[in-house]
N, C-alpha and C positions, 0 to 999 in steps of 0.2 A: 759574714758576721757568725760570731760564734756567742750561745747563752752562755752566761757563767753557773759555774757550779754553785752549787749551795742553796741554801732554803729563799724559797718564792713564793708569794701568797697573792692571789688576786681575789677579794672576797666579792663575789658577783649574788647581791641579796636574791634575784630572782631565781637562785638556785637553791633556795628558801633556808640557807644556812651562811651567817657573816662567818669571817674570820675565826671569829672565836665563838661562835653560835652553836656548832657541835659540841664544841665542850662544855658551856653552858648548859646543852638540852642531857648531856650525859649525866652531870652534876645532879642535874633534877630529878635523875632516875637511877642514882646510887644505889637506892634500897631495894632496886629490884634487879641487878645487876645486866641492865641492858637500857642502850640510848633512847632517848625521846624521840618524838616525830612531831614536827609542826602539825597544827590543827587544821582544817580545811579553810576556817578562816582566815587565819595567817597566813596561808598559801595566797587567798585570793587578795588580803592587800599587798602583798608582796607583789603579786601582778598587778595591781593596779597602778603601785608607785612605779614597775620598770616601763611603766606605758612612756613617763615623762621622758626616759632617756634613750628609748626605744623610738621614739618619734622626731628625733633630734637629725637635721637636713645638715648637707656638708656646709661648711663655710669656703665660697669663693674668695678670688682674689678680688670682686667689685665689693665683696661685704667686708672685707678689711680695709678698702680703702673707703666706702663709706660705712661704718658700723649703722645699723638700727638704732635709734636712740634708745631702745627696752635694753641693747645689749651692752656688754664689756669685754669687747673682742681682740683688744689690745694690752701692753702693757701700761699703757694710759690713756686708754680706749681707743684713739687715733693714731693713725701713722706717724702724724706731724708732733706726739708727744706734750700733746696739751694738758692732758689729764682732764679734762673738762667735758661733763655732759649737760644736754640741752634739756634734759628733766626738769618740770616746774611744776609739779603736784607738792611738793615740798617747799613752801616759799617763805619770806620772812614774816607774813602772820602768822603759819600755824607752825613752824617749824618747833615752837616750845612745846606743840604737844606730841613730838616723836618719842616713842616706847620701844623696848625691846621686844621684839617679837619671836627670836627664835637665839639661839647659842650653838657654839659645837666644840665641842673641849678637842685639841690639837693637842701633837706629841712635842713634850715640855722640851724648851731650849731658845735659840731666837729665830725669830718668826718675823722675818723681814717681806714678805710676798704680795703677791696682787692679786686676787679672786677673778677669775674669768667667769662671764656668765654667757651662755647661749641657750635660746628660747625656754628659760625657765630651770636650767642645770647649773649650776655651779661649781668648777673647778680649784681647788685648793691642795697647795703642796704644803705639806710638812716638813718640820725639821726634823730631818734624817730621810728625806727624799721622796716619804710615800704620798702618793695622789690620793684623792676622795671625789668624788661626784657627788652632791648633794641637790635635792630638791630646793630650786632659791626660794621658793615661796615657803615650805615645812622646816625645811633642815631634814628631812629623812635622808640617811644613807642610800645611795641607790649602787656604787661598787666604790672598792678600793683598792690599790695597789700597792706594794711594797716590796721589796728584795733587803735582805740581810746584807751590808758592807762587808767589805772583805777584812780581815784581823790587822788593827791596829789601822786602818783607815778612821778618820773621827768625822763626826758628819758636819753640813755647812749650810748656812743659810740660804735661800735663793730669792730674788726679787721679783723674778718673773717667769710665766709657761708662754708655750706660743698655741694656738691653735688654727688650725687648716686643714681643709677636706674633710677627713672623717676622724681624725689624730688629734689627741693632746701632745704637745713635745714637752718634754723637762729636761732640766740636766741634773745629773746626780753628783752627790759627792765624791766618787771615784774617776771622775772626769769622763763619765760617760752619755750621749745625747740619748733618749729612749723615746721612740713614738708607741702611745697607746689609743688603743679601738676608743674613740667617746662613749660609744655606747655599753661597753661591755669593762673597760680597765685592761684587755687582754694585748697584750707586749707584741707589736708589730714589728719593729727591730729595734736596734740598739747598735749604736757605732763609739768606737772609742775616739773623744777627742783629743785628750792632753795626756800625756805620758802617767800610768797608773803607778801611785804610791808616790809620786813626788809633789814637793810644797808649790802646786798650781791648781787654780780651780777655776769654776764655771759660778760664781757668784751672782752675776748679772741676770742669767737667762735668756732664752732664745728670741728674735723674733721671726715671722713668716713674711718672705716676701717671693712672688712670682715663684712658687714652686719651691723654693729651698729654705732651709731653717739654718740661720745665720746666727752665732753666738760668738762671744770675746773669752779669753784666757784671761786672769787674774792672778797675783800672787807674782812669780816667776821672777824668785830672787835667789833662785842657785844657778851655778854654773852646769848643774844636770839638765833644768828644764831648759837653759837659754831664757831669751826675750818673750816677752806675749803675741798672741796672733788673735785674729779673726778668722773663723773658719764658716763654711756653707755646705752643707749637707742636702742632699736630693730627698724631697718631703715624702715621696713613697717607698724608697729603698733604703735613705739612709748612706747610700756612698758619699764621699766627699767628692765636691766638685770645686771648690777652690780653698787657697789659706792664704792671709795677708799677715806678715809678720811686721808687729809697731815698734819693733827697735831696728834701725837699718843695720845692713852688715858693711862691709869695707867696700865690697865693688857694687853697691845700691849708688844708680845713676844720680840721686841727690850728694854722692862724694862722701869720704870719710868724715861725718859731724860728732863721732865720738874720741876725740883728740887719740886716736892710736890705739884704742884699746884694743884687744882680740876679739873677734867676735862674739866668744863663748861667753865671754866676761858683760854682754851690752844686756844688760837686766831690766825689766819692769816695761813700763807700757804697758800696766792693765789695763783692761776692759773691762769693769766691775759694775756697767748699767748697760742696758740693752739697747739697740741701735733704734734710730728713725728713720722714715721712708717717705721722700716724696716720689710720688708717680710720674707726676707731669715733667719734671725734670730725670725719671730713674735715675736716682743715687738715692743710696743706703748710708747716713750720716752715725759716726761714732767717734767717741771722745778717748782718747788714750791717757793715762796716768803718767805719775812724776818715773825720773829712772831712778835704778837700784844700784848697789845702796843711794840712798836719799840725800847723803852728804857729797858735794862735787868732789873734797879732798879722800876722800875715803873710797869713789869709784875712779877716780881718775883724771875728770875731765877738767880739774883744777890743779894747778894753773894752765891757762892754754899755754901748748906747745906753738912753738913757730912756724907757720905754713900750714896748720891744722884749724879743723872748725871744734869746736867744743859744745855746739848747742843740743845733741843729743837726740835726734829726730828716731821716730816721730811722740818722742814722750809730749805731754800738755799739748796735743796737737789735735783739732777737728780734723776728722781722714771723711773724705766725702767718694763712696766707691762706687763703682760697675756692680749691682747687684748680681749680675751672670756672670762675669768673668772675675770679680775681684779685682778690677783695675783702678789703681788708684788715680780718680779724675783732678782732684787737687786735695791741698792740705793747708793749714795755716796752725804755726807754732804757737799757744800764747804766753809761754813760759820757758824760756832755754835754757838749760843748763841749771834746773832747779836743784835750791839747796835745803830747801825749809819743809818740803813732802807739802808742797802747795798743790794738789791734784786739779787737772783741768778733764776729769772722767766723768761727769755728769752729763744728765741729758741734753741733746741737740732738739728743740724746737722750729721747728718750722713756720713761722707766722708771714703776716703780707701787714706793713703799716707806714702810714706815709713818712717818706723821708727827702727833705728839701722840695719839697711841691707836688712829689709824686708816689705812689704806692709801688711799694719794691719786697720782694720774696727775700726775706731773710731768715739763716740758721743762727740759733741764740743760745748762749750758751753762760754760765758764771761759775768759775774754779773754787776752790777753797777759800780765795781771797774776798770774795761776793764783792767781783767786778764784772757786772753786765758786758759782755760784748757781742755783736752783732755782725755776721758776716755775710756778703751777698749768698744766696743761695746756690747760684751757678757759676759762678766764679772763684771762692773762696774771697772775695776782695773785703776789705775791713772797710766797715762802715762808721761805726761807732762804739763808745763804750760809757759807761756810766758805774762810777766807782760808789758803793754805798756807804764808803765809808766807818768800813770794818777794820780794814788793815794799814800796816805802815811799811811794807816794805818795798811797794812801788811809791816814787815820789812824782810823775809826770807820765802821762800816755800821749803818744804821737797822735793830734786829730786824724791824720791823713795816712796812717798806716798801722797803728796801734801799738806799734815799740814801746815797750814800757822802760823808764828811766827807773833802776835799781838803788836802794841806797845801799850802799857798799860798804856801808860802815857796819852794817848788818850780815855780812858774808860770815858764817859758822866759820871763821880761820882757828887754827891750833894756837893757844894760850888766852883766846880772848872767854868773856862771856856776852851774850848778846839776848838783848829783850827786843821781841817785835809779837806784830797781832795779824792774824788770829793764832793760835796756836796749831798744832799737825791734825786734830779733829774739825778743823774748816769751820770760817766766819756760815759756810754753808757745805752741806755735806749730802749725802745720796737720796735724802728725802725730797720729793719732787718737786719743784715748782708748775703752778699753773699756771694757765692762760685763759683768759675769759677773751673769745673772739668778737662779742658784741661789744663790751664797753673798752677792748682793747687794752685792758690791765692784768699785771703779772704780779702773780703771788708767791713771794719767797719767802720759804723758814730759814731762818738763821740765828747766828749763835754769837754775843760779844762775849769775846775772853782774847788774852797774850799768853804769851809765853816766854821763861826764861831758858837759853840754852848754854850749856856749860861744856864744851868739846874737850877732851882730853889733850894735855899740852903734848909738843912734840916728844917724842922717844928719843933718846941718846944719841940712835944713828939717823936725827934727821925727819923721821916717817912720822906722819899724823896718824895717830892710833885708832882715832873714832870709835867705833865699838858703840857701849855702852856709856852714853852719853845719859845725862841725866834733864828731865824736863819738871818746869815747874810752872803746876797754873796759879796766873794772876788774877785777880778781879778786872771786870771789863775799866776801863778809863774813866767813864761817866761815874762811879764810885752808887749807882742807885741800887745796887743788888738786883740788877736785872740782866738775866743770860739770853732768853729768849726774844726773840723778835720776828713777827709777823710782817711783810713789808707789802703794801701794793700801790704797785709802778704804773703809773699812766703814758703809755706808748702813743695816747692820741695827740700828743702836745708833742712839738720839738723836743723841746728838753728833758721828756721822759723823767717829770718829777713824781715825788711821790702822790699817793693821793690819801694815803694814812699810815701809820704804823702803829701796830701795838705789840707790846711789850710784855714779856712775861719772866717772872724767877726762872721758872722753868725752860730749858732747851724745847724748841721746835720737835718734835720725834718725828711725824709723818709727813708723808705729800701733803702738799695742797687739793684739795675737789672743789673747783669752782662749778657753779650748776645752773641752768637757766631759770631756775627760782631767786636768784639772787643772793645766794648762800654760799659762802667757803668754808668748807668742811675742813679742820685740822687738830691732830691731837700733840701732846706735849707730856715731858716727861715724867711728869708729876702724874700718870696715869689720867689725865683729863683727855677726853673727846670731845670737839667744840662745833659749832657754830657760828659763825663771823657774818654781821651783813658785810654783804660786799662793797655797799660803797661807804661803811663808815668804819668796819673793823670792831664793832659794837658785839659780843658776845650777848646771844640770843638764847641759845639752848647749850646744855653741858651736862654729861654725866662721866663717872669715875668708874674706871675699868678695874678688873684686877691685878694686871703689870701693864706695863710699859705698851703704849700701841706705838711700835715701829716698822710703820709699813705703808703701805698705801690703799688709801680706803676707795670704795666704788659704789657708784651707785646705778641701779637697773630697777626693770619693771615688770613686773609678773601680772598677767590678768589685769591689768590698768590699775595696779597699785605701787609705787615706787617704795624701793628699800634702799639704805644705804648700809654698807657693812664694811667692815675694818677688824685688821687681824691685830692682835697682843700676844707679846712675846719675848721678853727680855734677856738681855745676857750677852749680847755681841758685841762686838769693836766698839759701836756708837753708846748705848749706854753704857759700857764699862769704861767710857772716857768720861761720861758726864757724874758717874758716881764719885768719882775720885775730884772733880770739881764741886760740887755741894752733896756732902754727907749727909745734909737736913733734909733731902727729897732721900729717902730710898727706897727701892724698888723691891718685890718679894724677896726672901731668901732663897725661894726654888722657883722656878720660872715658869708661870703656867699659861703656858697657849692657848688662846680662845678664839674662835669665831665668832664677833659679834653684828648681829643684823639687826635693825632697827627699822620701823615704819610710823606711818600714822595710823591714828584708829580705822580700822576697818568699819567704815560708818554701812555699808551693802547690808 
């Protein structure tokens, strides 16, 4: 592996100077023409701060399988993707006393990440890839790692990092995976995952499983890149262990499912959400997104050719892989031959609930159409589905197989206009669904909206031009002026009915965070961060941030005190979508990304 030439910096505060500390000191001594020097007290304080990082112990497989309640070690805290914390110091009775205890300015730009917390140290990834370690109780900087991107390469937002052993693992905007020493920020290794400079990227982020760092590639909309894939790398060395393609090739055992399209033109299958893992079954689960181009007429999978299959595997599928080898153990395709950009790329939660009188372990997900779908975690067998009523594309779902009956009048064929719900932003999108294992309740951040699609007519040669079609955002059917909805769905009952719904004019913009204190934390596009009563949906506390919180909030504990943290920073595809939908709710003109940390007053 080679280290890229160019500017690189690791700000290790133990050295007495940060990345810009030396510059600041020199400026303070300009009149004397010599650099300044930190005083003895400053050196003592820095040494004291560094004890927090230096005391960190390695993160083991057992830690990741059963994280300490006070830590947040995985993207959704636990391998199963719940996004749930058992911490209960902050509860329904006292949550209205939450106050800001510290904040941290981050690089401006779309900020979708998930802070990781281990033994009192918080790790965050900035827009533009910089990774920082902070004292989780005080907000003091312990170290900072950053590298300049190659010329012409734009920064990308990331949703997650991974922690394992003594390293932090982060994806970069130029398609590298880097391992950083958790105590110092020094780079241990790097590996090139995707082709440098091509339109494909790792916006999901990695997951650490059994000594491997597994990450998915998204984008993949160019014949130069080919389709997307999932790859695993050795956690100690960075050596690639395996790679699984999410768009099948002509010689795949499943057969030619791409209507005869040449291998290099089978695009899509984006993996832009981290995977989840079941240690008992030893399976890692990922979701793959829609095929590209999104119109089946443009990409060539419609109309179906005689003797061909056109479902375009493995797009819009749940994939169960062996984490050691990358071998596909089973798959289930939720929406074959997608023509509406209705991704099924989101988290796969592993839950156990009663089904027909007995407990079953399920893998549960919901795509952009907000249809909850449950599969047997071991076999991939379809178990049940629940339509949350926000889509018009699916007319019926077979209760035994899950096969969907599509309203074919909504196929985007040349020469006609189609109206359907939701639009491509999704009735649900990447903000994660929360799961409370105690009440067996699922909390889904949703949106209510529709679309009008007007494809280009057929050309004189009879070919479908496709391309720059015009989307029009329409108001929701109910006409109430609400676009956001937080749904609580009760899985303890056979019909999986709603426990409650909370509607907002503003779309939901963060993942849901349920806690042992009976609270569900949730952010919205109008810059509010709120605590809802888990039983009723009532807002018990709220605060307004400086920018849109469009990330994954976490909660953790240090020295017996519980904290709640959330990142804000707009500008990505999600917030750009809603800016078109509701210009009355305007985010700041300049994205000011910030890490916010809240707690109850310290009574000690």
